[in-house]
N, C-alpha and C positions, 0 to 999 in steps of 0.2 A: 651452479645452474639456477637461474631464476625463472619461475613460471608465472603466467598471468593470463587472465581471460574473463569473459563475461559468462556468468551463471544466471540464467534468466528463469524466473519462477512464473508459471502460468497455471490457471485453474479457475473453477467457478467461484463466484462470490462466497465469502464466509467459510472457506475451508481452512483459513489460517495462514494465508500468504504473508501478510504483514507480521504476524506473530512469529512465523518461521524466520523471516529475514532479521527481525529484531533479535531473536535468540541467537542466530548465527553471528550477528554483528556484536552482540553484547551491549548494544546501545539502542535507545528508543528513537528510531528514524521514521517509522510509519505509524500513523494513528491506528488504534485498535479499538473497535467497539464490537458489540454482538450483532450489529445491524449490517446487512449486505450493502454493497456499493459504497463502502467506506473509502477505499482508495480510488481516487479519480485520475491520478497522474502516474506516469512512470517515474519511479524513484530509484536512484542508484545508491547502494550502500557499499562502501569500499573497505574490505577487510585486508589489512596489511600485516605481513610478517616478513622476516628477513629474506626468506627464499621464495616468497610468492605474494601476489596481489590478486585477490578474488573480487570481482566487481559484480555484486548481486543486483538483480533488477527486480523490483516489486512492481507489479502492474495491476490495473483494474481487473476485477473478475470478468470473465467472459459472459456477456448478456445475449442469450439466444434470440430474444425478440425485442430489440431496442425501441423505446417509445419516443425518444427525443434525439435531436441532433447531437446533444451532449453525450448521450449514451452511445451513439454511433461513433463519435470521436473516441470515447473510452475503449470501444471494441478495437478501433484501429491501433490504439496504444497497446492493447493486450496482445494483438496478433503481430505487432512489430518485433516481438521477442524472437520470432523465427528468423529474422533477418541478420542478427549479429551474435547469435548464441554460439559459444564454444561448448557449453553444456546446458541442457535444458532440464529443469525440474518440473515435472507434471505433478502438481500437488492435488491430492484428493483426500477424502475421508471415507469412513465406512458407510456413510449415509448417501453418498453421491449415487446418482442413477444413470451412469453412462451405459450406452448400448453398443458403442463402437462405431455408430453411424454419424456422430456429431461432426461439425465442421472442423474442429480442432484436430481430428484424426487424419483429415485430408492433408493437413500441414505436416503432421508427425510422420506420416508414411513416406514423405519426400525428403526427410531430414538427411543432413550430412554431418551430424554431430551426435554425441551420446545423449540419450534421454534417460533420466533417472525417474522412475515412478516412486513417489514418496507418499505413503498413506499416513495421514496425520490422525491425531485423536485416538491413538491405539489404547490409551488409558481408559477410554469410555466404553470399550466393548470386550466381550469374553474372547478367549483364545479360539473357541469354536467359531464364533462370528468372524474373527479375523481370517481364519483359514478359508471360510466361505468367500470372503472378499478377495483374498489372494487368488483363489481358483477362478473367480469371475474375471479378474483382470488378466489372468493367464490366457483366458479364452478370447479376449477382445483386443489385446495389445501386447506385443512383445517388447518390453523395455530392456535397455542395456543392463540396468541394475534396479533392484526393488528394495525399498527400505520401509520399515514401519517405525513411526516416531510419535512422540508427543511434544510438539513445539512449545506448548504451554509449560510443561514440566521439564523441558530440555532433556528428554529421554531419546536416545538413539542418534544424537547429533554428532557425536565424535566419529562414528563410522561413516556418516554422510560427509563430513568435512574431509576425512581421509580419502574417500573415493573421489571427491572433487579434486583434491590436490594431485592425486595419482593421474587423473585424466586431463588436467590442465596442460595446454601447450607451453613450450618454452617461449619466453618473451620478456620484454622490459616492463617496468611499471608504467601504466598509462596515466596515472595521477600521482601527485606528490604523496609520499608515504605517510604524511601526517593528516591527510584529507580523509574525512569519513563519508562524504556524500558529494554529489554534483549540485545539490541544492543549498541555498543560503538560509540564514536565520529567518529572513522574512517569510520564506516559504513554510518553514516548520512552525513558525508562530501562527500563520493562517491555518495550518492543519490542526494545531492544538485547539484553536478557537472553534473550528468546525467539529472537532471531536466532542467538545463540550456541548455544542448544539445538539449533536446526535444523542448524547447521553441525557440531556435535560428535556428535550421536546420529543413528541411522539408523532406517529402517522406521517403525513406528507411533508410537514414543515421542514424537517432537516434536509430532505432531498431537494427542496426548492431553494436552499441557501448556498451562497458562495461567499467566501471571505477574502478580502483584499487588504493587505497591510499598506496603508497610504504613507505612513511616516514611521521610521525606525531610527531613533536618535540616541546614539551612544556617547554623545559629547560630554555628558556629566559622568564623573568617576563612579558614583555610588548608586546611580539609577539610570535605567534605560526607559525612554519615553516612547510609547507605541500608540499610534492611532490606526484603527482598523475599521473598515466598512463591511457590513453584512448585507449582501444583496438578496432580495426575495422576489418571488413572482407576483405577489398580490398584496394589496393594502391590509387585508385581513390577517395575512401572515406577519406583517410588520407589527400589528397590534398584539399578536400572540407573543412575539419575541420580546416586546417591550414590557408587556404585562401591566397589571393594575398599579398605577402610581410608579411605574418603572421597576417593579419588584423583580420581574423575570430577567431583564437585562442586567440588573445589579447582581443577581445571583450568578448569571453567566459570566459577568466580568470578574467576579471574585474567583470562581473556579478556574477560569482561563489564566488569570494573573498568577495564581499559585503554581500552576503547571509550567507556565512560561518561565517563572523565576527559577524553578527547579531545573529546567532545560538549559537556560543560559547562565545559571549560577550568578544572578545579580538581581537586585531589587528592580521592580517594574512599575511604572505608571501606565495604566492601560485605559484608553478611551475607545468606546465602541459606538458606532453609529449605524442605524438600519436604513437602507435605501430600497426603494421599489423599482424594479426594472421588469416590466410585463413580459412574460414568456421568454426570459433570457436563455432558457435551455434550448430554444429553437432559433435564437438570434445569432447569426454568424459573426456579426461585429462584436457582440458581447463575448461569445465563445473565444474569439481571438484575444480579446482583452484579458480573459481569465486563463489563457494559456492552453486551451483545448485544441486550437487550430493555429496553423502558421501561414 
C-alpha cells in the first residue's frame, strides 16, 4: 500500500513555517530569517519514502491588513492551502494572539480534512506557560490532533510525521521519487540572494526588493555562472544596496555566492545588478513578471 497527499502549512508570519518544513524535509528549501514576510511564494517540499510521498506546502504568512497588491497576492497564496489539502497544519507559537474570530477560522470550520494544531517554539517557554497556551487553544478551536514541537531543535517531529503518515490517503506518487521540490535552481538561487538582503539590510529596504535570476549557465563543468537582478522601489534604495564604492553589493555578492555554492555543490561566478522599478509592489505587470499573479 502506498500513501500520498498534500500537507499544507499555514499560520502567521514568523512562527516558523519555513523552519518546520526544512526540518521535516531534512533539506534547506525555504529561506529562513528572523524577519516576518520572508516567504513570498508557495513552495512545495516533497518527502519521499518507499511507502509514501508527503508533499509539504510552505506558504507566506497570513497578513491581516495588507498594504500592497503584492501582500494581497501573498494572502491569496496563503489561503489557497485550503483548496487542495489532505492534511492541514495550523502552525502557531506561544506568543500568537489568536482570539478565534480571525478570518482563518472561517475556513477551518468548513474543512473536510484533518487539521493538526502544531505549537512551535516549545523550548522557549515553561511547562506552566505551555499548559496555559494549550488551554487557550482548547477554548477557541478543536483540532484533530495537537502537537508541541521545536522545529529549530527538531523536537517532537517524529510524532508529527507518524501522525501525518497515519492520516494520509492511499494514492500514487504525484512526483518522481527523486524530486525534492516543484521549484528549480533559479528560484532557490533568487531566494538565497533575497535572504542575504534581509540579513544584511534593515528597515524597509529588504521588503522593497525582489530578485530575478536572468542567467543560469551550467555549461562549464567546474563553475556555474549566474547573473541576477535586484529590483527596488526607489533610487535611494539602490544607493543603499550598492553602498559607498560598491562595498555593500560586494559584501552581498560574497555572502550569496557562498550559500549558493553550498546549495548547488559547485563553484559559482555571481554577478548582481540593481534596478529601480517605481512602486513595483502595486504594479500588476511587474507582479506577474515576478510570479505573484497569473
